[in-house]
N, C-alpha and C positions, 0 to 999 in steps of 0.2 A: 748727663752731658759727658762726652769723651774728654780725655786728658788734653788732647791737642787744642780743644776749644776753650780751655779754662785760662783765666788770668789769675795768677796766684801770687807772684812776687810783689813785695812792697814797692820796689822801684817802678814796676809796671803800672801799679795803681797811681803812684805819684805822677808819673808822666801823663797819664790820662787826665788827672785832675788839673795839672798845671797847663798843659798844652791843648787839651781837648775842649770841646764845646758842650755846653749843657742844655738840656731840654727837660721840661718838667710838666707834671700835672699834679693833682692833689695826692695821688698815691705813690708816684715814683719820680725820682730824678735820674736822668740818664746822661752820662758823660760819654762823648764819642771822640775818639782820636784816630786820625788817618795815619797809619804807619807807612814808612818808606820801604822797609824790607818786605819781601813777599811772604805770604803765609795765609792761613785761614783766619776767619774772624775769631777773636778771643773775647770771652765774656767773664767779668768779675761781678760778684754780688756782695753787697754790704747791707747789713741790717743792724741798726743801733740798739743798744740795751733799752733805750727809751720806748721802743716799739713793743717790747714784751719780754717775758722770761725766755729761757733757752728753748723750751718746747715750741713756743710761738715763733721765735726767730728761725729755728731750724725748719719748721713747717713752711714758712715764707720762702726760705731758700730752696726747699724742694720744689715748691710750686713754680718759682721763677726758672729754676733749672729745667724743669719739664717743658715749660713753654719755649724756652730758648732751644732746647734739644730738637723740638719739632721744626723750628724756624731756621736752624743753621744752614740748610741748603739754599735758602732764599735770601740770606744776608750777604751784603757786599764783602768781598775779600779785603785783606790788609786793613782791617778795622779793629780797634780795641774798644770795648764797651764796658762801662761800669754802671751797674744798676743799683741805686740806693732806694730802699723801701722806706716809706713814711708810715706814720701810725695807722691811718685808715686801712692799710693792707692787712692788719692783724685779724680783721673780722670778714675778710673777703674770701669767696670760694674760688675754685679753679677758673671757672668761666669769667668771673669778674676780673681776676688777675690777668688773664689772657687778653681780655678786651682793653683793659687799661694799658698794658704793655704795648699792644698793637698801636694804640693811639700815640704813645710817646715815641715808639720806634719809627712810626710813619713821619712824625714831626721832625725827627732827627735825620731822616732820609737814609736809613741803614738797610732798607730792603732794595734788592737789585731791580725788581720789576713790579713795584707796588706791593702793598700789604697783602698778606695771605688772607684767604677767605675765612669767614667765621666758621 
């Protein structure tokens, strides 16, 4: 995922948590915040230590980043998204992660013209 699409600063995460809306399924919680200033969609990823050790957490982050990288052109502009991974994600493969994220992103309404095809 390119630098311009990343949500990195603590204050940005805080704003999304406080003012954003949350959507969830068993594997992910997604917070969505509509910004007023123009710019591309920005995505932040959070994986708790409860999910697994560093190797597991980094693998989950890589999978989520790859899925998000594919979808960036189809996501609404001026939106900040924070993806929080839950424990079941630790044993999921790429296709399952993509399917689960598509479900939550669709519920959150972050796709411009409907969810991407499988």
